[in-house]
N, C-alpha and C positions, 0 to 999 in steps of 0.2 A: 704816811698814807694821805693822799689828797683826794677830795671829792669835789665835784662841781655842783653848784646850786641848781636845783630843779627848775627854778623860776627864771633866772637870768644868765645861767651858764658861767658865772664868775667862780673862781676857786674859793672854797670855804677855808678860812684860816685854820691852821693846825691847832691853835689854842682853843678855838670853838669846838673842834672835833674831839679834843681831849675832855672838855667840860661836858659836852652833849654828844656822845658817840652816835646816837641815832638821828641826829639832825639832818634835814634835807635842804635847808635854806642857809644862805649867807646872812650876816647880821642885818644888812640893809633891808633885804626882802622880808626877813622875820619881823622887823619893826613895822614895815609897811602893812603887812597882812595880819599881824597879830600872833605870830608864832606857828609852829608846826601842828599844834593840837588845839582843839576846842575842848574846854573844860566845863563840865556840868556838875552842879552840886544838887544832890537828890536827898530830900529829907526822908528818913526811915521811921516808920510808925513803930513805936515800941509798946503800944497798948496791947491789952489782952485780946486774943482772938474772939470775934463776935461783938466786941465792944465798939460802939459808935464814936466814942471819944477818941480824938486823934492826939496821941502823945508823941511828938517828934523829939526824941531824946538824942538822936545821933544823925549824922549825915554821911552819905556815901559820895565819893567823887568818881566821876566817869570821864575818861579822856578818849577822844576819837581823833584820828588824823584828819586834818583840815585838807579839803581838796585844793590843789595848787594849779593855777592857770599861768601860762607863760607870760612873762612881762612884755616881750615884744614878739608877738606871734609871727611866724614865717608866712609871708604872703606868696601864693602860687602865681 
């Protein structure tokens, strides 16, 4: 199975698709824009309810898809 990169329309190598089946970018485009996802680390307050002291004992990780713009937009 082969897919084209959303950004530059090059073919995504089969090895990359096996390693990252949900990827939308070829390796070059992924390196240029920083990957398919934006990753956020969110500290979680583990303090008692009503307590004003902030106890950040753990962290949550949130990932959102990065918006992708075409590398060479088609001019009309």
